[in-house]
C-alpha positions, -999 to +999 in steps of 0.1 A: -436-720-397-457-723-429-443-733-461-443-705-486-461-708-520-437-698-550-446-665-555-441-657-519-407-673-520-395-655-548-407-620-530-392-631-499-355-637-519-359-605-529-366-591-497-338-613-481-316-600-508-325-563-504-328-565-464-349-533-469-371-528-495-400-508-510-424-527-531-411-512-562-379-525-554-391-558-552-410-559-582-378-552-600-358-585-586-389-606-596-389-626-627-406-617-659-432-616-662-434-590-635-465-589-612-490-558-607-481-536-581-511-543-563-507-578-566-474-576-549-486-555-522-514-578-513-488-607-514-465-584-489-494-578-469-502-617-465-465-626-456-467-597-431-496-615-415-479-648-418-450-633-397-424-632-425-418-595-432-425-563-411-426-531-421-420-493-408-435-462-428-407-439-447-428-408-455-459-421-468-446-456-480-441-488-466-405-502-460-402-538-461-378-557-439-376-594-434-392-609-397-373-643-404-341-645-416-334-667-448-314-692-427-341-699-402-365-707-436-338-729-446-338-751-419-374-751-417-376-759-456-351-786-455-362-804-421-396-808-446-379-818-478-360-847-456-390-856-437-411-861-463-388-874-492-363-891-473-379-910-442-362-883-418-331-895-429-304-869-435-275-895-448-308-907-471-307-872-486-271-870-489-265-904-504-293-891-530-278-860-537-242-879-542-258-902-567-284-883-587-266-848-587-234-863-592-213-845-566-179-840-570-150-856-551-141-820-535-178-815-529-182-848-509-147-840-491-159-807-481-196-821-469-179-846-448-151-820-435-181-799-426-197-831-405-162-831-388-161-797-377-196-797-363-190-826-340-158-811-325 
């Protein structure tokens, strides 16, 4: 799975949130300054070619939907981050967030409980 560029990821976030969307709907979800309609249409075509989106024709307009779930992309993106920045060590990543992001004791307990429940 390819990594998304910043604008591609913004578009995918919009489509994941909307589930099905026309270009005008996607543009409304994007941060300011809003990109031009044709720019978004080009990006959608590229995302479809990369396998991230699919479309169906409604009337004479394309309606886009995700071809890859947000969870699948998150998993892939996190594997890349762990590989690139934490030497493939999830414990180093968690230690980083515990130290640098100042996770609360409640959040750390939640993480431990999730880990314990996944081992059962």
